[in-house]
Chimera marker file (.cmm) of the C-alpha trace (Angstrom):
<marker_set name="trace">
<marker id="1" x="0.019" y="-0.079" z="0.048" r="1" g="1" b="0" radius="0.5"/>
<marker id="2" x="2.825" y="2.451" z="0.706" r="1" g="1" b="0" radius="0.5"/>
<marker id="3" x="4.167" y="2.102" z="-2.796" r="1" g="1" b="0" radius="0.5"/>
<marker id="4" x="0.744" y="2.877" z="-4.205" r="1" g="1" b="0" radius="0.5"/>
<marker id="5" x="0.453" y="6.003" z="-2.048" r="1" g="1" b="0" radius="0.5"/>
<marker id="6" x="3.978" y="7.116" z="-3.016" r="1" g="1" b="0" radius="0.5"/>
<marker id="7" x="3.170" y="6.809" z="-6.669" r="1" g="1" b="0" radius="0.5"/>
<marker id="8" x="-0.081" y="8.817" z="-6.192" r="1" g="1" b="0" radius="0.5"/>
<marker id="9" x="1.603" y="11.611" z="-4.193" r="1" g="1" b="0" radius="0.5"/>
<marker id="10" x="4.547" y="11.656" z="-6.558" r="1" g="1" b="0" radius="0.5"/>
<marker id="11" x="2.241" y="12.134" z="-9.479" r="1" g="1" b="0" radius="0.5"/>
<marker id="12" x="0.354" y="14.955" z="-7.758" r="1" g="1" b="0" radius="0.5"/>
<marker id="13" x="3.666" y="16.707" z="-6.900" r="1" g="1" b="0" radius="0.5"/>
<marker id="14" x="4.457" y="16.617" z="-10.764" r="1" g="1" b="0" radius="0.5"/>
<marker id="15" x="0.948" y="17.646" z="-11.624" r="1" g="1" b="0" radius="0.5"/>
<marker id="16" x="1.054" y="20.824" z="-9.426" r="1" g="1" b="0" radius="0.5"/>
<marker id="17" x="4.652" y="21.565" z="-10.534" r="1" g="1" b="0" radius="0.5"/>
<marker id="18" x="3.663" y="21.518" z="-14.242" r="1" g="1" b="0" radius="0.5"/>
<marker id="19" x="0.511" y="23.573" z="-13.317" r="1" g="1" b="0" radius="0.5"/>
<marker id="20" x="2.970" y="26.152" z="-11.653" r="1" g="1" b="0" radius="0.5"/>
<marker id="21" x="4.940" y="26.403" z="-14.776" r="1" g="1" b="0" radius="0.5"/>
<marker id="22" x="1.907" y="27.082" z="-16.933" r="1" g="1" b="0" radius="0.5"/>
<marker id="23" x="0.514" y="29.519" z="-14.447" r="1" g="1" b="0" radius="0.5"/>
<marker id="24" x="3.758" y="31.403" z="-14.239" r="1" g="1" b="0" radius="0.5"/>
<marker id="25" x="4.583" y="31.476" z="-17.876" r="1" g="1" b="0" radius="0.5"/>
<marker id="26" x="1.027" y="31.842" z="-19.421" r="1" g="1" b="0" radius="0.5"/>
<marker id="27" x="-0.797" y="33.333" z="-16.549" r="1" g="1" b="0" radius="0.5"/>
<marker id="28" x="-3.500" y="30.498" z="-16.914" r="1" g="1" b="0" radius="0.5"/>
<marker id="29" x="-4.189" y="27.453" z="-15.084" r="1" g="1" b="0" radius="0.5"/>
<marker id="30" x="-5.227" y="23.998" z="-16.485" r="1" g="1" b="0" radius="0.5"/>
<marker id="31" x="-7.605" y="22.289" z="-14.121" r="1" g="1" b="0" radius="0.5"/>
<marker id="32" x="-7.731" y="18.802" z="-15.553" r="1" g="1" b="0" radius="0.5"/>
<marker id="33" x="-4.939" y="16.266" z="-15.480" r="1" g="1" b="0" radius="0.5"/>
<marker id="34" x="-4.738" y="15.492" z="-19.075" r="1" g="1" b="0" radius="0.5"/>
<marker id="35" x="-5.106" y="19.230" z="-19.943" r="1" g="1" b="0" radius="0.5"/>
<marker id="36" x="-2.248" y="20.141" z="-17.669" r="1" g="1" b="0" radius="0.5"/>
<marker id="37" x="0.021" y="17.339" z="-19.247" r="1" g="1" b="0" radius="0.5"/>
<marker id="38" x="-0.987" y="18.507" z="-22.886" r="1" g="1" b="0" radius="0.5"/>
<marker id="39" x="-0.486" y="22.134" z="-21.957" r="1" g="1" b="0" radius="0.5"/>
<marker id="40" x="2.951" y="21.344" z="-20.388" r="1" g="1" b="0" radius="0.5"/>
<marker id="41" x="3.958" y="19.489" z="-23.576" r="1" g="1" b="0" radius="0.5"/>
<marker id="42" x="3.020" y="22.455" z="-25.770" r="1" g="1" b="0" radius="0.5"/>
<marker id="43" x="4.907" y="24.799" z="-23.390" r="1" g="1" b="0" radius="0.5"/>
<marker id="44" x="7.918" y="22.474" z="-23.454" r="1" g="1" b="0" radius="0.5"/>
<marker id="45" x="8.005" y="22.757" z="-27.312" r="1" g="1" b="0" radius="0.5"/>
<marker id="46" x="7.386" y="26.635" z="-27.322" r="1" g="1" b="0" radius="0.5"/>
<marker id="47" x="9.856" y="27.640" z="-24.636" r="1" g="1" b="0" radius="0.5"/>
<marker id="48" x="13.521" y="26.803" z="-25.638" r="1" g="1" b="0" radius="0.5"/>
<marker id="49" x="14.717" y="27.602" z="-22.113" r="1" g="1" b="0" radius="0.5"/>
<marker id="50" x="12.371" y="25.048" z="-20.540" r="1" g="1" b="0" radius="0.5"/>
<marker id="51" x="13.332" y="22.475" z="-23.123" r="1" g="1" b="0" radius="0.5"/>
<marker id="52" x="16.916" y="23.055" z="-22.511" r="1" g="1" b="0" radius="0.5"/>
<marker id="53" x="16.494" y="22.853" z="-18.645" r="1" g="1" b="0" radius="0.5"/>
<marker id="54" x="14.801" y="19.455" z="-19.166" r="1" g="1" b="0" radius="0.5"/>
<marker id="55" x="16.949" y="18.069" z="-21.921" r="1" g="1" b="0" radius="0.5"/>
<marker id="56" x="18.674" y="15.651" z="-19.557" r="1" g="1" b="0" radius="0.5"/>
<marker id="57" x="15.230" y="13.922" z="-18.829" r="1" g="1" b="0" radius="0.5"/>
<marker id="58" x="14.419" y="11.915" z="-21.968" r="1" g="1" b="0" radius="0.5"/>
<marker id="59" x="10.808" y="10.965" z="-22.884" r="1" g="1" b="0" radius="0.5"/>
<marker id="60" x="8.960" y="13.365" z="-20.695" r="1" g="1" b="0" radius="0.5"/>
<marker id="61" x="5.660" y="13.106" z="-22.571" r="1" g="1" b="0" radius="0.5"/>
<marker id="62" x="5.696" y="9.285" z="-22.389" r="1" g="1" b="0" radius="0.5"/>
<marker id="63" x="6.802" y="9.253" z="-18.709" r="1" g="1" b="0" radius="0.5"/>
<marker id="64" x="4.010" y="11.690" z="-17.827" r="1" g="1" b="0" radius="0.5"/>
<marker id="65" x="1.527" y="9.408" z="-19.461" r="1" g="1" b="0" radius="0.5"/>
<marker id="66" x="2.816" y="6.290" z="-17.597" r="1" g="1" b="0" radius="0.5"/>
<marker id="67" x="2.796" y="8.262" z="-14.387" r="1" g="1" b="0" radius="0.5"/>
<marker id="68" x="-0.929" y="9.245" z="-14.565" r="1" g="1" b="0" radius="0.5"/>
<marker id="69" x="-1.822" y="5.675" z="-15.793" r="1" g="1" b="0" radius="0.5"/>
<marker id="70" x="0.010" y="4.197" z="-12.783" r="1" g="1" b="0" radius="0.5"/>
<marker id="71" x="-1.579" y="6.782" z="-10.451" r="1" g="1" b="0" radius="0.5"/>
<marker id="72" x="-5.033" y="5.743" z="-11.678" r="1" g="1" b="0" radius="0.5"/>
<marker id="73" x="-4.160" y="2.180" z="-11.070" r="1" g="1" b="0" radius="0.5"/>
<marker id="74" x="-2.920" y="2.968" z="-7.587" r="1" g="1" b="0" radius="0.5"/>
<marker id="75" x="-5.799" y="5.076" z="-6.522" r="1" g="1" b="0" radius="0.5"/>
<marker id="76" x="-8.847" y="3.374" z="-8.228" r="1" g="1" b="0" radius="0.5"/>
<marker id="77" x="-8.056" y="-0.250" z="-8.990" r="1" g="1" b="0" radius="0.5"/>
<marker id="78" x="-7.632" y="-2.478" z="-5.912" r="1" g="1" b="0" radius="0.5"/>
<marker id="79" x="-5.967" y="-5.306" z="-8.014" r="1" g="1" b="0" radius="0.5"/>
<marker id="80" x="-3.579" y="-3.057" z="-9.865" r="1" g="1" b="0" radius="0.5"/>
<marker id="81" x="-5.237" y="-3.379" z="-13.266" r="1" g="1" b="0" radius="0.5"/>
<marker id="82" x="-8.316" y="-2.157" z="-14.940" r="1" g="1" b="0" radius="0.5"/>
<marker id="83" x="-8.458" y="-5.030" z="-17.353" r="1" g="1" b="0" radius="0.5"/>
<marker id="84" x="-8.748" y="-8.687" z="-16.160" r="1" g="1" b="0" radius="0.5"/>
<marker id="85" x="-6.645" y="-9.977" z="-18.982" r="1" g="1" b="0" radius="0.5"/>
<marker id="86" x="-3.783" y="-7.606" z="-18.152" r="1" g="1" b="0" radius="0.5"/>
<marker id="87" x="-1.230" y="-8.470" z="-15.399" r="1" g="1" b="0" radius="0.5"/>
<marker id="88" x="-1.431" y="-6.221" z="-12.380" r="1" g="1" b="0" radius="0.5"/>
<marker id="89" x="1.155" y="-3.542" z="-11.867" r="1" g="1" b="0" radius="0.5"/>
<marker id="90" x="4.038" y="-4.353" z="-9.655" r="1" g="1" b="0" radius="0.5"/>
<marker id="91" x="3.757" y="-1.195" z="-7.528" r="1" g="1" b="0" radius="0.5"/>
<marker id="92" x="6.782" y="-2.165" z="-5.445" r="1" g="1" b="0" radius="0.5"/>
<marker id="93" x="8.854" y="-2.616" z="-8.592" r="1" g="1" b="0" radius="0.5"/>
<marker id="94" x="7.659" y="0.521" z="-10.368" r="1" g="1" b="0" radius="0.5"/>
<marker id="95" x="7.738" y="2.938" z="-7.439" r="1" g="1" b="0" radius="0.5"/>
<marker id="96" x="11.410" y="3.308" z="-6.759" r="1" g="1" b="0" radius="0.5"/>
<marker id="97" x="12.163" y="4.227" z="-10.513" r="1" g="1" b="0" radius="0.5"/>
<marker id="98" x="9.193" y="6.419" z="-10.850" r="1" g="1" b="0" radius="0.5"/>
<marker id="99" x="10.033" y="8.332" z="-7.621" r="1" g="1" b="0" radius="0.5"/>
<marker id="100" x="13.602" y="8.887" z="-8.779" r="1" g="1" b="0" radius="0.5"/>
<marker id="101" x="12.472" y="10.267" z="-12.139" r="1" g="1" b="0" radius="0.5"/>
<marker id="102" x="9.892" y="12.414" z="-10.297" r="1" g="1" b="0" radius="0.5"/>
<marker id="103" x="12.591" y="13.746" z="-7.983" r="1" g="1" b="0" radius="0.5"/>
<marker id="104" x="14.742" y="14.844" z="-10.989" r="1" g="1" b="0" radius="0.5"/>
<marker id="105" x="11.922" y="16.401" z="-12.819" r="1" g="1" b="0" radius="0.5"/>
<marker id="106" x="10.779" y="18.401" z="-9.797" r="1" g="1" b="0" radius="0.5"/>
<marker id="107" x="14.325" y="19.672" z="-9.199" r="1" g="1" b="0" radius="0.5"/>
<marker id="108" x="14.640" y="20.794" z="-12.736" r="1" g="1" b="0" radius="0.5"/>
<marker id="109" x="11.121" y="22.526" z="-12.735" r="1" g="1" b="0" radius="0.5"/>
<marker id="110" x="12.090" y="24.289" z="-9.511" r="1" g="1" b="0" radius="0.5"/>
<marker id="111" x="15.324" y="25.552" z="-11.161" r="1" g="1" b="0" radius="0.5"/>
<marker id="112" x="13.336" y="26.687" z="-14.155" r="1" g="1" b="0" radius="0.5"/>
<marker id="113" x="10.863" y="28.656" z="-12.070" r="1" g="1" b="0" radius="0.5"/>
<marker id="114" x="13.650" y="30.184" z="-9.966" r="1" g="1" b="0" radius="0.5"/>
<marker id="115" x="15.413" y="31.274" z="-13.164" r="1" g="1" b="0" radius="0.5"/>
<marker id="116" x="12.096" y="32.743" z="-14.481" r="1" g="1" b="0" radius="0.5"/>
<marker id="117" x="11.553" y="34.550" z="-11.160" r="1" g="1" b="0" radius="0.5"/>
<marker id="118" x="15.151" y="35.939" z="-11.266" r="1" g="1" b="0" radius="0.5"/>
<marker id="119" x="14.444" y="37.093" z="-14.869" r="1" g="1" b="0" radius="0.5"/>
<marker id="120" x="17.304" y="35.082" z="-16.414" r="1" g="1" b="0" radius="0.5"/>
<marker id="121" x="15.056" y="34.535" z="-19.360" r="1" g="1" b="0" radius="0.5"/>
<link id1="1" id2="2" r="1" g="1" b="0" radius="0.2"/>
<link id1="2" id2="3" r="1" g="1" b="0" radius="0.2"/>
<link id1="3" id2="4" r="1" g="1" b="0" radius="0.2"/>
<link id1="4" id2="5" r="1" g="1" b="0" radius="0.2"/>
<link id1="5" id2="6" r="1" g="1" b="0" radius="0.2"/>
<link id1="6" id2="7" r="1" g="1" b="0" radius="0.2"/>
<link id1="7" id2="8" r="1" g="1" b="0" radius="0.2"/>
<link id1="8" id2="9" r="1" g="1" b="0" radius="0.2"/>
<link id1="9" id2="10" r="1" g="1" b="0" radius="0.2"/>
<link id1="10" id2="11" r="1" g="1" b="0" radius="0.2"/>
<link id1="11" id2="12" r="1" g="1" b="0" radius="0.2"/>
<link id1="12" id2="13" r="1" g="1" b="0" radius="0.2"/>
<link id1="13" id2="14" r="1" g="1" b="0" radius="0.2"/>
<link id1="14" id2="15" r="1" g="1" b="0" radius="0.2"/>
<link id1="15" id2="16" r="1" g="1" b="0" radius="0.2"/>
<link id1="16" id2="17" r="1" g="1" b="0" radius="0.2"/>
<link id1="17" id2="18" r="1" g="1" b="0" radius="0.2"/>
<link id1="18" id2="19" r="1" g="1" b="0" radius="0.2"/>
<link id1="19" id2="20" r="1" g="1" b="0" radius="0.2"/>
<link id1="20" id2="21" r="1" g="1" b="0" radius="0.2"/>
<link id1="21" id2="22" r="1" g="1" b="0" radius="0.2"/>
<link id1="22" id2="23" r="1" g="1" b="0" radius="0.2"/>
<link id1="23" id2="24" r="1" g="1" b="0" radius="0.2"/>
<link id1="24" id2="25" r="1" g="1" b="0" radius="0.2"/>
<link id1="25" id2="26" r="1" g="1" b="0" radius="0.2"/>
<link id1="26" id2="27" r="1" g="1" b="0" radius="0.2"/>
<link id1="27" id2="28" r="1" g="1" b="0" radius="0.2"/>
<link id1="28" id2="29" r="1" g="1" b="0" radius="0.2"/>
<link id1="29" id2="30" r="1" g="1" b="0" radius="0.2"/>
<link id1="30" id2="31" r="1" g="1" b="0" radius="0.2"/>
<link id1="31" id2="32" r="1" g="1" b="0" radius="0.2"/>
<link id1="32" id2="33" r="1" g="1" b="0" radius="0.2"/>
<link id1="33" id2="34" r="1" g="1" b="0" radius="0.2"/>
<link id1="34" id2="35" r="1" g="1" b="0" radius="0.2"/>
<link id1="35" id2="36" r="1" g="1" b="0" radius="0.2"/>
<link id1="36" id2="37" r="1" g="1" b="0" radius="0.2"/>
<link id1="37" id2="38" r="1" g="1" b="0" radius="0.2"/>
<link id1="38" id2="39" r="1" g="1" b="0" radius="0.2"/>
<link id1="39" id2="40" r="1" g="1" b="0" radius="0.2"/>
<link id1="40" id2="41" r="1" g="1" b="0" radius="0.2"/>
<link id1="41" id2="42" r="1" g="1" b="0" radius="0.2"/>
<link id1="42" id2="43" r="1" g="1" b="0" radius="0.2"/>
<link id1="43" id2="44" r="1" g="1" b="0" radius="0.2"/>
<link id1="44" id2="45" r="1" g="1" b="0" radius="0.2"/>
<link id1="45" id2="46" r="1" g="1" b="0" radius="0.2"/>
<link id1="46" id2="47" r="1" g="1" b="0" radius="0.2"/>
<link id1="47" id2="48" r="1" g="1" b="0" radius="0.2"/>
<link id1="48" id2="49" r="1" g="1" b="0" radius="0.2"/>
<link id1="49" id2="50" r="1" g="1" b="0" radius="0.2"/>
<link id1="50" id2="51" r="1" g="1" b="0" radius="0.2"/>
<link id1="51" id2="52" r="1" g="1" b="0" radius="0.2"/>
<link id1="52" id2="53" r="1" g="1" b="0" radius="0.2"/>
<link id1="53" id2="54" r="1" g="1" b="0" radius="0.2"/>
<link id1="54" id2="55" r="1" g="1" b="0" radius="0.2"/>
<link id1="55" id2="56" r="1" g="1" b="0" radius="0.2"/>
<link id1="56" id2="57" r="1" g="1" b="0" radius="0.2"/>
<link id1="57" id2="58" r="1" g="1" b="0" radius="0.2"/>
<link id1="58" id2="59" r="1" g="1" b="0" radius="0.2"/>
<link id1="59" id2="60" r="1" g="1" b="0" radius="0.2"/>
<link id1="60" id2="61" r="1" g="1" b="0" radius="0.2"/>
<link id1="61" id2="62" r="1" g="1" b="0" radius="0.2"/>
<link id1="62" id2="63" r="1" g="1" b="0" radius="0.2"/>
<link id1="63" id2="64" r="1" g="1" b="0" radius="0.2"/>
<link id1="64" id2="65" r="1" g="1" b="0" radius="0.2"/>
<link id1="65" id2="66" r="1" g="1" b="0" radius="0.2"/>
<link id1="66" id2="67" r="1" g="1" b="0" radius="0.2"/>
<link id1="67" id2="68" r="1" g="1" b="0" radius="0.2"/>
<link id1="68" id2="69" r="1" g="1" b="0" radius="0.2"/>
<link id1="69" id2="70" r="1" g="1" b="0" radius="0.2"/>
<link id1="70" id2="71" r="1" g="1" b="0" radius="0.2"/>
<link id1="71" id2="72" r="1" g="1" b="0" radius="0.2"/>
<link id1="72" id2="73" r="1" g="1" b="0" radius="0.2"/>
<link id1="73" id2="74" r="1" g="1" b="0" radius="0.2"/>
<link id1="74" id2="75" r="1" g="1" b="0" radius="0.2"/>
<link id1="75" id2="76" r="1" g="1" b="0" radius="0.2"/>
<link id1="76" id2="77" r="1" g="1" b="0" radius="0.2"/>
<link id1="77" id2="78" r="1" g="1" b="0" radius="0.2"/>
<link id1="78" id2="79" r="1" g="1" b="0" radius="0.2"/>
<link id1="79" id2="80" r="1" g="1" b="0" radius="0.2"/>
<link id1="80" id2="81" r="1" g="1" b="0" radius="0.2"/>
<link id1="81" id2="82" r="1" g="1" b="0" radius="0.2"/>
<link id1="82" id2="83" r="1" g="1" b="0" radius="0.2"/>
<link id1="83" id2="84" r="1" g="1" b="0" radius="0.2"/>
<link id1="84" id2="85" r="1" g="1" b="0" radius="0.2"/>
<link id1="85" id2="86" r="1" g="1" b="0" radius="0.2"/>
<link id1="86" id2="87" r="1" g="1" b="0" radius="0.2"/>
<link id1="87" id2="88" r="1" g="1" b="0" radius="0.2"/>
<link id1="88" id2="89" r="1" g="1" b="0" radius="0.2"/>
<link id1="89" id2="90" r="1" g="1" b="0" radius="0.2"/>
<link id1="90" id2="91" r="1" g="1" b="0" radius="0.2"/>
<link id1="91" id2="92" r="1" g="1" b="0" radius="0.2"/>
<link id1="92" id2="93" r="1" g="1" b="0" radius="0.2"/>
<link id1="93" id2="94" r="1" g="1" b="0" radius="0.2"/>
<link id1="94" id2="95" r="1" g="1" b="0" radius="0.2"/>
<link id1="95" id2="96" r="1" g="1" b="0" radius="0.2"/>
<link id1="96" id2="97" r="1" g="1" b="0" radius="0.2"/>
<link id1="97" id2="98" r="1" g="1" b="0" radius="0.2"/>
<link id1="98" id2="99" r="1" g="1" b="0" radius="0.2"/>
<link id1="99" id2="100" r="1" g="1" b="0" radius="0.2"/>
<link id1="100" id2="101" r="1" g="1" b="0" radius="0.2"/>
<link id1="101" id2="102" r="1" g="1" b="0" radius="0.2"/>
<link id1="102" id2="103" r="1" g="1" b="0" radius="0.2"/>
<link id1="103" id2="104" r="1" g="1" b="0" radius="0.2"/>
<link id1="104" id2="105" r="1" g="1" b="0" radius="0.2"/>
<link id1="105" id2="106" r="1" g="1" b="0" radius="0.2"/>
<link id1="106" id2="107" r="1" g="1" b="0" radius="0.2"/>
<link id1="107" id2="108" r="1" g="1" b="0" radius="0.2"/>
<link id1="108" id2="109" r="1" g="1" b="0" radius="0.2"/>
<link id1="109" id2="110" r="1" g="1" b="0" radius="0.2"/>
<link id1="110" id2="111" r="1" g="1" b="0" radius="0.2"/>
<link id1="111" id2="112" r="1" g="1" b="0" radius="0.2"/>
<link id1="112" id2="113" r="1" g="1" b="0" radius="0.2"/>
<link id1="113" id2="114" r="1" g="1" b="0" radius="0.2"/>
<link id1="114" id2="115" r="1" g="1" b="0" radius="0.2"/>
<link id1="115" id2="116" r="1" g="1" b="0" radius="0.2"/>
<link id1="116" id2="117" r="1" g="1" b="0" radius="0.2"/>
<link id1="117" id2="118" r="1" g="1" b="0" radius="0.2"/>
<link id1="118" id2="119" r="1" g="1" b="0" radius="0.2"/>
<link id1="119" id2="120" r="1" g="1" b="0" radius="0.2"/>
<link id1="120" id2="121" r="1" g="1" b="0" radius="0.2"/>
</marker_set>
């Protein structure tokens, strides 16, 4: 259960961080989860400084998709799957790698926002 909670909380940390980037840069908020991820993907392509800041983190769009999917499984599906023909997610196996990725992403997003507040770009 702890790994399920960790995945969910880690996802929400990322969700609010990408909303903070959109709010700071665009002065608008995306309420929904998929809207925030989509808006962040667009911002990543439109803002070279953000793209450069996150260049060391490959496959952000794919990882965000996996993260929200795993969060849904953790929060809403007791058996770790929404399809009976699909193997359940190994939360213990997935959590450590996901949380390490989340930590790196959050550090980079914090750096980006601090740079923006300091008017470096």
